[in-house]
C-alpha positions as CSV (number, residue, x, y, z in Angstrom):
1,M,8.8,24.9,-12.1
2,L,5.2,25.1,-13.1
3,D,5.1,28.1,-15.5
4,G,1.3,28.7,-17.0
5,F,-0.5,25.8,-16.2
6,G,-3.0,27.5,-14.3
7,F,-3.1,25.0,-11.4
8,G,-0.5,24.6,-8.0
9,Y,-0.8,28.4,-8.1
10,S,-1.8,30.7,-4.6
11,S,-3.7,33.9,-5.7
12,E,-1.6,35.6,-2.5
13,S,1.8,35.9,-4.5
14,R,2.5,36.9,-7.8
15,T,3.7,33.7,-10.1
16,L,7.4,33.0,-10.6
17,T,8.7,32.8,-14.2
18,V,12.2,31.5,-15.1
19,L,14.0,34.4,-15.1
20,D,12.7,34.8,-11.2
21,T,14.2,31.3,-10.9
22,K,17.6,32.0,-13.0
23,K,18.2,35.3,-10.8
24,A,17.4,33.5,-7.5
25,F,19.0,29.9,-7.9
26,K,22.7,30.6,-8.5
27,S,23.0,26.8,-10.5
28,T,22.1,25.4,-14.3
29,V,18.0,26.0,-15.0
30,M,15.9,24.0,-17.0
31,A,13.0,25.7,-18.4
32,N,9.8,22.9,-18.9
33,N,6.4,24.7,-20.4
34,S,5.4,23.2,-24.0
35,Y,8.3,25.1,-25.7
36,T,8.8,24.4,-29.2
37,R,11.7,24.6,-30.9
38,D,10.3,28.3,-32.2
39,T,10.0,29.6,-28.8
40,D,12.9,27.7,-27.4
41,E,15.1,29.8,-30.0
42,D,13.7,32.9,-28.1
43,V,14.1,31.8,-24.1
44,I,17.9,30.7,-24.6
45,P,19.3,33.5,-25.7
46,S,17.6,35.8,-22.9
47,S,19.8,34.3,-20.6
48,A,16.1,33.1,-18.6
49,D,17.5,29.2,-18.3
50,D,20.5,27.1,-19.1
51,L,18.7,24.5,-20.5
52,V,14.8,23.5,-22.4
53,G,13.4,20.7,-22.0
54,Y,10.9,19.5,-24.5
55,A,8.8,16.6,-22.3
56,R,5.4,15.8,-23.7
57,L,7.0,17.3,-27.1
58,F,9.4,14.0,-27.1
59,I,6.7,11.6,-26.2
60,S,5.0,12.3,-29.3
61,N,7.9,12.9,-31.4
62,P,10.7,10.1,-30.2
63,D,13.0,11.5,-33.1
64,L,12.8,15.3,-31.9
65,V,16.2,15.5,-32.5
66,E,16.4,14.7,-36.1
67,R,12.8,16.8,-36.8
68,F,14.6,19.7,-35.6
69,R,17.5,18.9,-37.5
70,N,16.3,18.4,-40.5
71,D,12.9,20.9,-40.2
72,W,10.9,17.7,-40.5
73,P,7.5,18.6,-39.4
74,V,6.4,17.4,-35.4
75,N,3.4,15.6,-34.2
76,P,1.5,17.1,-31.7
77,V,1.5,17.2,-28.8
78,P,-0.7,14.4,-26.8
79,D,-4.1,15.2,-25.0
80,Y,-3.7,15.4,-20.8
81,K,-5.5,12.3,-20.6
82,F,-3.1,9.9,-22.2
83,F,-0.7,11.3,-18.9
84,W,-3.6,11.2,-16.1
85,D,-5.9,8.5,-16.8
86,S,-4.8,5.3,-17.2
87,A,-7.8,3.2,-18.9
88,T,-6.0,4.6,-21.9
89,G,-2.5,2.3,-21.1
90,D,0.0,2.1,-23.8
91,E,-1.7,3.8,-26.4
92,G,-0.8,7.7,-27.2
93,Y,1.8,7.5,-24.6
94,N,4.6,5.7,-26.3
95,T,2.9,4.4,-29.5
96,F,3.9,7.5,-31.7
97,G,5.9,6.6,-34.8
98,H,9.3,8.4,-36.3
99,Y,9.2,10.3,-39.0
100,K,9.6,8.7,-43.0
101,P,11.1,11.2,-45.0
102,R,10.6,10.8,-48.9
103,S,13.9,10.2,-50.5
104,N,14.9,12.9,-52.7
105,C,16.3,10.3,-54.9
106,Q,12.6,9.0,-55.4
107,S,12.6,11.5,-58.5
108,K,13.8,9.6,-62.1
109,Q,15.3,13.0,-63.1
110,L,17.4,13.1,-59.9
111,L,18.4,9.4,-60.5
112,A,19.7,10.4,-63.9
113,A,21.4,13.4,-62.4
114,S,23.6,11.8,-60.0
115,P,23.0,8.3,-59.7
116,K,26.4,7.6,-57.5
117,S,25.1,9.6,-55.0
118,C,21.2,8.2,-54.8
119,A,22.3,4.5,-55.2
120,P,23.1,4.2,-51.2
121,L,19.8,6.0,-50.6
122,L,18.0,2.9,-52.5
123,E,19.5,0.5,-50.5
124,L,20.4,2.2,-47.2
125,K,17.8,4.3,-44.6
126,V,18.4,7.6,-44.8
127,K,20.4,8.9,-41.5
128,Q,19.8,12.7,-42.5
129,I,19.3,14.5,-45.5
130,V,21.6,18.1,-45.4
131,S,19.6,19.8,-48.4
132,V,16.8,18.9,-50.0
133,N,18.0,21.2,-53.3
134,S,20.7,19.0,-54.5
135,A,21.7,15.1,-54.4
136,S,25.8,15.9,-53.9
137,Q,24.8,17.0,-50.5
138,L,23.8,14.0,-48.8
139,D,25.0,13.1,-45.4
140,L,24.9,9.5,-44.6
């Protein structure tokens, strides 16, 4: 369902919303309308849909789930030219990288305070940092 893109609409009828679709279609409904983490948290509890798709946000953030889980920043959504202009090739469409968080264990104070918790981080890649306030809460 297109919702809010400004094309593919008839001026002869009103624009249907995701909620209209959910009322008429008695099965699973996925909303996919340039949602962000903040806007999807409003839509899902409203029962307007069952799922939220992120599509373009996933293209620019291949590690989107980890970014949401860890409150890491997200890359901006790529411009439409990356989807409609074949002259751009692969650039921008599948060349976005993963977020590289700074380890909390880079601090000499933290290493001195909790060397057993930080030592594995110096040798292994971090899967998830649960808390930026305490090295004792690292989930490796």
